[in-house]
C-alpha positions, 0 to 999 in steps of 0.5 A, spaced: 568 299 274 563 304 273 560 306 266 555 312 266 553 314 259 547 319 259 545 325 255 538 326 257 538 333 260 547 335 260 551 331 256 555 325 261 559 320 259 564 316 264 567 310 265 573 307 268 575 300 269 578 298 276 576 306 280 580 306 287 576 308 293 575 315 293 574 315 285 569 311 286 565 314 291 566 321 288 564 318 282 558 315 285 556 322 288 557 326 281 552 320 278 547 321 283 546 328 282 546 328 276 540 322 276 537 326 281 538 334 277 535 329 270 529 325 273 525 332 275 526 333 265 521 328 265 515 329 270 509 327 266 506 335 268 510 342 269 511 345 276 516 350 279 514 351 285 517 357 290 519 355 295 524 359 301 529 355 306 531 349 307 528 343 311 527 346 317 524 351 313 520 345 311 519 342 317 516 349 320 510 348 316 503 345 317 501 340 311 496 345 310 501 350 308 505 345 304 499 341 300 498 349 297 506 349 294 505 342 292 499 345 289 498 343 280 492 342 274 491 335 274 484 335 272 487 333 264 489 327 267 485 320 269 482 320 276 485 313 277 493 317 276 491 322 282 494 320 289 501 318 284 501 325 281 501 328 288 506 324 290 510 326 285 508 334 287 510 333 293 518 330 291 519 336 288 517 341 293 520 337 298 527 337 293 528 345 292 528 345 301 533 338 300 537 341 295 538 349 298 541 344 304 544 339 299 546 343 293 546 338 287 552 339 282 556 336 278 562 335 273 560 334 266 563 331 260 561 331 252 557 324 252 557 321 245 550 317 246 543 319 248 540 314 250 542 312 259 546 306 260 549 306 268 553 301 271 556 299 276 560 293 279 563 292 285 564 288 291 558 284 290 554 290 288 552 289 281 547 296 278 545 296 271 539 301 269 539 304 263 533 307 256 534 309 250 533 317 248 528 314 243 523 311 250 517 313 252 518 318 258 515 314 264 521 309 262 527 314 263 523 315 268 524 309 272 529 308 271 532 314 273 529 313 280 530 306 281 539 308 280 537 313 285 534 309 291 540 305 290 546 310 290 544 313 295 544 307 300 551 307 296 554 311 298 552 312 304 556 306 305 563 307 302 563 314 306 564 311 311 567 304 316 562 304 321 556 303 315 553 298 321 553 302 326 551 309 322 544 304 320 543 301 327 542 310 329 539 311 324 533 306 325 532 308 331 530 315 329 525 313 323 518 314 324 513 307 326 508 311 321 509 316 315 506 323 316 508 329 314 509 332 321 514 326 323 518 331 318 519 336 324 522 330 329 525 326 324 529 334 323 530 334 330 532 328 331 537 328 326 541 335 328 543 331 335 547 325 331 555 327 329 556 325 323 563 327 323 564 321 328 562 316 323 565 320 317 569 326 315 565 325 308 558 329 307 555 324 303 553 321 309 549 327 313 546 327 306 543 320 305 541 320 313 536 327 311 534 323 304 533 317 308 528 320 314 524 324 309 523 318 305 521 313 311 516 319 314 513 318 306 516 325 303 521 323 298 526 329 297 526 324 288 522 321 285 521 314 287 519 307 283 513 306 286 511 314 285 513 312 278 508 306 278 503 309 282 502 313 274 504 307 270 502 300 274 506 297 267 512 300 271 513 295 276 517 295 283 521 288 283 519 285 289 524 280 293 523 274 293 519 269 298 519 263 299 519 258 293 516 253 294 519 245 294 515 244 289 
């Protein structure tokens, strides 16, 4: 079952009880792009960077040039929030380069609610995200960013029958540590992949670039980690570890 209701920055409503694989993939991609668009409406600051070119152009920038593109006046914020705010600004800039290569269009319908409700259930995978329209902006942003992180991998997985093999190839390209210089290396390595041999759909390639940018420490969308750095009360749930027998 797939169900998304949203009317934050764009009216949208979709519900399907038993979608087939093609419909499921198409709608999840649509949801992902809608959510990716909406999240930038809930930033705690105003920022519209002027960016020219795509990810190849980003990979040619020096970090000082990149940082100048991400300059925002955060003087009105508590100093403790600055690291998270700067990371958000970095993500906005990277998103502009990313969107040049992977346009984020989506289909919009008429919604009957102003809340954000996203529910998906499919073969052991269940995702539930929701936020009321009168929720604090940071709660909405946290819900949207959590949905985006999950949907990136799920749409890629649904678009190929060689998911395990592709994950292995991608893992070999992940940088050992974060750093802006790794973007150039990652983009160069990704250009060597024959994506058509894994899937005829374009979503696998989009996910690969998203994944490597994220591993470099410069994701093209706002992440829950970034939101929790600015708003510590919003904590990212960690995987459960070993449970004591006591």
